[in-house]
N, C-alpha and C positions, 0 to 999 in steps of 0.2 A: 356268774354268767354260764349258761349252758353251752357245752362244747358242741360244735357243728357235727352232725352225723356224717360218717364217711360215705363215699360213693360205693354202692354195692359192687360186689365182684361176680354176681350172677345176673344174667339178663336174657331177654328174648331179642333176637336180631330180626328186623324186618326191612328188607331192601326193595325199593322199586326197581325191578329188573326188566322193565318193559323194553329197554334198549339193550343192544349188544354190550355196550360199555357197562351198563348196570349189572348185567349177568356176570361179566368178568370181574368187576369190583366186588360183587357179592362173594365170589369164591375167595378172593384175596382177603376180604374182611373177615370171613369165618376163620381162615387160617391164622391171620395176624392177631385177631382178638383172643383166640385160644392160646396162641403163643405168648401173649402178653399177660396171661393169667386170668382172663375173663371166662367164667364157665357159662357156656351157652345152653340154656334150658331148651331152647328151640331156635332154629334159623329158617327164615322163610324168604324165598326169592319170589316176589309178586310180579307176575307177568300181565295180569289183568288189573288195570287201575281200580276197578270197582271192588277188588278184594282187599285193598289196603286197609280201609277203615275197619271192616269186620275182623281182620287179623289183629290189628292193634287192640281193638275192644276185647277180643278173646284173651290176649296176652295179659291185659290189665285185670280182667275178671278172674283169671287163673291164679292171681297173686304174685306175678313176677315182680321182683323188687326194682327192676330197671327195664325199660324198653329202649332199644337202640333202633332208630329209624334212619335209613339211608335213602337219600333222594334229593330232589330240588325243593325250592321253597313251597311249591304247591303241595307236595307230599307231606312235608313237615307240618305245614299249617293245618292240613286236614286231619292230622293225627292228634293234635293237641286237645281237641274236644274231649277225647276219651280219657285224658289224664287229669282233667280239672278236678281239684279237691280229692284226688286219690293219692294214697301212699305208694306212689310209683314214680321213680325218677326217670326223666326224659333225657336221653343222650342222642346226639345226632352225628351222622356222617354226611357232610355236604357234598352231594354228587350231582348237583344241578349246574345250570349255566350262570345264574346270578349269585346264588348262595347268600342272599341278603341277611337272613336270620343268623347264620354262622358269623358273618362279618360283624353284625351288631354285638354278638356275644364274645367276639375276639377268638373264635375257634379257628384253628388252621384249616385251610381249604384242601390240603392234600390228605390222602387217606392215612398215611403214617402219623401225621401231626394230629389228626382228629382222634385216632385211636389212642395216641399218647395222652391226649386230654382226658379221655374216658378213664384211663388207667391211673393217671396222677392228678386229675383235677379235683374240683370241689363242687358241692351243691350250691345252687343260687336260686332263690325264689324270685320269679319274674312275673310281671303283669302280662295279661293277654288283652287284645282288643276284642270287642264284641259288636257285631253288626246284626241287628234284628235277631239276636239269639245265637248267631253263628260266630264261634270263637276264631280268632286268627292270631298268628304268632308275631308277625312283623309289620305288614303294611297292606293297605287296600287302596284302590284308586278308581276314579271315574273320569271320563273324558277320552283323550286319545289313547292312553295306556291300555285300557281294556280292549279297545279295538285292535291294537297291535298284538296284544297277547292272544287274542282269539283267532287271529288270521295269519300270524307269522308262519311261513313254511318250515316244517320240521328240519329239513336239511340246512336251511339258512341259519337256523338257531344252533343246530348241532355243530356245523363246521366253522361258523364265524362268531359264535357266542354273542357277547354284548354288541359287537360291531354289527352283527346281523340284525339285531333288534333295531339299532339306529337306522340302518338302511331301510328296513321295512317301515319304520315310523315315518321316514320322509315320504314314502309312497302313500301311506295312509293319510298323511296330513293334507294331501291335495283335496280330498272330499270332506274333510272334517269341518264342522261349524262350531263357533263359540256357543255358550249357553248362559242362561240366567241362573244364578246361584243364591240360595237363601240358607244361612246358617243360624240356628237358634242355640244359644249357650248362656246359661246363668240368667235366664229371663230376658235376655237381649236378642234382638233380631237384626242380623246383618245381611244386606242385599248387595249384589255386585254382578257384573259380567265376568265370566271366567272361561278359561281355556282348559284347565285341568284341576282336579282335586286329589290330594294325597292324604290318606288317613293313616297316621304313623304311630306305631307302638315302639318302633326303633328307627334309628336314623337312616338306614340304608333302604333304597328302593331300586330294583333292577340292578343290584350290585354296585350302586353308586351312592355315596353319602349325600342325601338330598335334604332331609329335614334335620338340621343341626340341633334343634331344641328337643327332639324326641329321645326319651330314655326308656329303657325296657323295665325299669323299676321305679318310675316317678309317681305312679298312682294317678296318671292322667293320660289322655290321648291328645295328640296334636293333629288338627285338621289344617292342612296348608292348601291355599288356593292360589293358582297362577292366574292373576287378574287381567282383565282387558279383553279386547276383541280381535286384536291384530295377531295372526298366527306367527308372525315373525318374533313376537314377544315370547311365545312359548319356545320357539327354536332357540332364541338367545338364552332363555332360562336354562334349557338343557345344556347348552354349550358352556355357559358361565358356571353351572353346577359341576360339570365334568372337570373344568380347569380350576375350580375353587375360587372364581373371581368374585369379589365383594358385590358386584352389581347384581348378582343373582337375588339378593335380598330385596332389591327394589322392584322386582317383578311379582312378589308374592305377599300374601297376608297369612299370618298364623293365628289359629284360635286354639286355646288350651282349655281342657275341661274333663270332668268325669262323665258327663252326659251331654251329648249334642244331637241336634236333629239337622239333617241335610235334605234340602228340597231343591230340585232342578227343574227348569223348563227349557226344553222338553225333558221327559223322563229318560234317565240314562242307566245303562248297565253298570254294575260294580264288579270289579275283579279283586279277589283276595289272594295276594301272593301269586298272581298270574292266572288264577282260576276264576271264571265267571260264576258268580253265586247269587246275584240278585239285582234289584233295580232301585232307583230312588222313587219316592222319598225313603229315607232310612234313618234309624236311630242308632247312634254310635255311643258305646259305653266302654269303660275299662273294668276288667276283672282283676283286682289288685292281688298280687302275689298268688296267682292261680295255680301255677305248676312249679316244680323244681326241675332245673336243668343242670347238666354237667358242663362246667366252664373251666378254663385254665386256672390253675392255682396261682 
């Protein structure tokens, strides 16, 4: 049996420093990573979101053995495209509000714990989801969630975190309408009325464990639909999910597969880890064992 390769001790650090908190944590991360024995080939504090992907791409192209990305789920998910099928390990510092991908991988959410994982952890090959050629790390959604993600005020998200999301979701729900959903998987066509769709590579969505059956190395994607037309049903699904009540399973249908097609009427926007990236109809696939990430040993 071949021994697992160790986590590299050299890396490029790239942190989304758009916020004041991000800038402060960037300085701490540089100091603490170096103090823990990680040699930083380069360290970048990204203040313009559009520079994140080119910076990750250049780090991978230059031959860095590991890229450490600090930010929220949107930043992490946008970075993974550049590491697919490359001999470069991906490590993360969860600096966002929900930190769903870190939760899925069992990575501590505090800076010290995340850095300790990078220093003492192990490599793990994980799947990525793919929507119309766009890779994502953790989850995508359509329905009310993209509407909330696109319009939530920054201060509400910053100061109240997940509670702020829930407050804004209640406001957005007033004008939201159910939609007709068609899912094609393994040659079968399933039609239903729906209130929300979650496309899950991992179990967490918005910082909450939502799709119990989704695993990051299962070789399949789970599409979960909150069914029906009564918006109270969606509200109860959220509440039951938060409190882990068994009735949450009665409001959803799960579809598993390596290749699925999703069609909605009307056409709906799709958010990937909180970032709007496309619209239905969409083809959803799994990229099996596409990248290596650092996880707790």
